[in-house]
N, C-alpha and C positions, 0 to 999 in steps of 0.2 A: 515270187511266183504266186499266182492266184491259187487259192485253196480249191481242191477238187470237190465236186458235189457228187455224192454217191446216189445213184438212182436205180430203181428196178427197171427192167426192160419196158414194162407196161407204163411206168411213170415217165420214162423218157419219151415214149410214143405219145402219151397224153400231152406232154409239154410241147412236142413238135406240132401236134394238131392245134393247140392253143396259139402257137406262134403263127401258123398258117392263117387261122381265123383273124388274128390281130392284123396281119399284113393285108388281108382283104378289107378289114375295117378301115385301115389307114388309107387305102386307095379311095374308098368311098368318102372318107372324111376330107381328103385332099380335093376331091372333085367338088364336094359341097362348098368347101372354103373358097375355091377358085370361082365358083358360080356366084357366091355371095360378094366376093371382092369385085367382080365384074359388074354386078348389078347395084352395088351400094355407092351412094354419093357421099355418105357420111362414114369416115373411117373410125368413128367412135360408136358405131352401130353395135348394140348389145348382142344381136344375133351373130355378127361377125366375130366379136370377142369370144362368145361361147363356142363357136366353131373352132377358133384358134386353140382354146383351152382343151377341147375334146381331142383335137389332133395331137396336142402335146402329151395328153394322158396316154393315148394309144402308142405314141412313139416311146414314151417311158416304159410302158409295159413290154413293148417289143425289145427294147434295150435290155430289160431285166431278164426276159426269157432267153435272149441270145447269149447273155452272160452265163446264165445257169447251164444252158446246153453246151456252151463252149468248154465248160469246166467239168462236164459230166463224165463220170466213170460208171458204166453199166455193170451192175452186180451180177455175178454168176449165181445160179440157183444153188441154195445151200443143201446140205445133206438131209435135213429134216430131223437131225438128232439133237442139235443145240439151237436155241433161239438166237438168231442174228438178224442183221439188216436184210429185209426182204421176206423174212419168215411170216407165214400166216399161222397164228397161234389160236388154238381152241382152249378156252379156259372154263373152269366150272367152279362155282361156289360150293364147297363141300357141305355146307349147312342147308342151303335152299335148293341146290341142284340147278340153279340158274346158270345158263351157258352164255358165253361171250366170245365172239370171234374178232380178232384184231390182226392187223398186219403192221409190223415194225418197219418204218420207212425213214428216209431222210427228211429234214425239216421242209425241203422244197416240195415234197410229195404229200405231206401230212394233210388229212382231211377227215374229220370225224363224221362227216355226213355220208361218206362212201360206205359201201358194204363189200368186204368187211371194213370196219372202221380203221383208218390209216393213222397210226400213232407215231409221232416223231421219236427217233432214237435219242433225241436230246431232251425229251420231256421226262418228268419224274416216272411216269408209267413205263415209257420206253426203256429208260435206264434200268428199271427194276426187272424187266423181262429178259434183257440180254443175258445170254450165257446159261439160262435154265434149260432143263430137259423134261421130257414127259415124266409125269409122276411128282415133280417138284411142287411144293406148296409155297406160295409166296404171298406177302402182304402188300397190297396196292392201295395207294391213295386214290379214291374215286370221288366223283361229285356227291356220292352218298356217304362219304367218309372212308375210313380205313377198312378194307375188306380182305379176307383170305380167298385165294383162288388156287386151284390145282391145275397144272398144265396137263390137258387131256391129249392133245395132238399138236404136232408141229409139221407144217407143210412147207417145203422149200427152204 
């Protein structure tokens, strides 16, 4: 049996939107490919080959998204007492007062460019956060090296 993929409700919806966009792109790529095939006398045409490759990339992305979504288990919102998958966590560096907000998500949803930053539960930082409560101080490996953070708040 295929392994389940745990997703937040927002993550599931975002992947569904991506799937819909990719399906639209596939229709457009198919149309372009058909037009190129009808107008091309040379089947070794580089434009035709590029269109075929683009269509194949889109199909692969659709297959990947469909696979993830077919195995998805949408997480219930947590109690906010203990950090778990889907929790949004407010952290504070006790020395500098610097604050950081992250959400612990599955690898399929991880995106450090999002706000709050979405950290995979399989990453070192994600693993270190799981199970902690407000007030706990933990040591995290960050791009700036090992740092201490205090859990200030847990949402969901």
